C-alpha positions in Angstrom: 0.1 0.1 -0.1 1.1 3.2 -0.8 0.1 5.4 1.8 2.5 5.1 4.9 1.9 6.6 8.2 3.4 7.3 11.6 0.1 6.9 13.9 1.3 4.8 16.4 3.9 6.6 16.5 2.3 9.9 17.2 0.2 7.9 19.8 2.9 6.4 21.9 4.9 9.8 22.5 1.3 11.4 23.7 0.3 8.6 25.5 -3.3 7.8 24.2 -5.0 4.3 23.3 -6.1 3.2 19.9 -9.9 3.2 20.9 -9.5 7.1 22.9 -8.0 8.1 19.5 -11.0 6.9 18.5 -13.4 8.5 20.4 -11.2 11.6 19.5 -11.3 11.7 15.6 -15.2 9.9 15.6 -14.2 6.5 14.4 -13.8 2.3 15.9 -10.6 1.3 17.6 -10.7 -1.1 14.8 -10.7 1.5 11.8 -7.4 3.1 14.2 -5.7 -0.1 14.4 -6.4 -0.7 10.5 -4.9 2.3 9.5 -1.5 1.7 11.6 -1.4 -1.3 9.8 -1.7 0.2 6.4 -4.3 -2.0 6.0 -6.8 0.8 5.9 -6.1 4.4 4.2 -8.1 7.2 6.0 -10.4 9.7 4.0 -8.8 13.2 3.5 -10.9 14.5 6.0 -10.3 11.7 8.9 -6.3 12.8 8.0 -7.1 16.1 8.6 -9.0 15.3 12.1 -5.7 13.7 12.7 -3.2 15.5 12.6 -5.2 18.2 13.7 -5.3 16.4 17.5 -2.0 16.1 17.4 -1.0 19.9 16.4 0.9 19.0 13.2 0.9 18.5 9.5 -1.0 15.7 7.8 2.4 15.1 6.0 3.9 14.4 9.4 1.3 11.4 10.1 0.9 10.2 6.5 3.4 9.9 3.5 2.8 8.5 -0.4 5.6 6.5 -1.3 4.9 5.2 -5.4 4.7 1.6 -6.0 7.3 0.0 -8.0 5.7 -2.0 -10.7 
């Protein structure tokens, strides 16, 4: 998957668990887990909510990498 993320790292820095993170941005714990594993790419709105919570730019948490063919 071309979208990489540092969500788990940011959560660890602030001591927020997956369940609380989900509640803060309006999704389930499972969605946060799937994002962290790279199994789910968040919508632009969700990515912005997550970045806003941490006070950083979206690009600080989510990076797009082209897939090699």
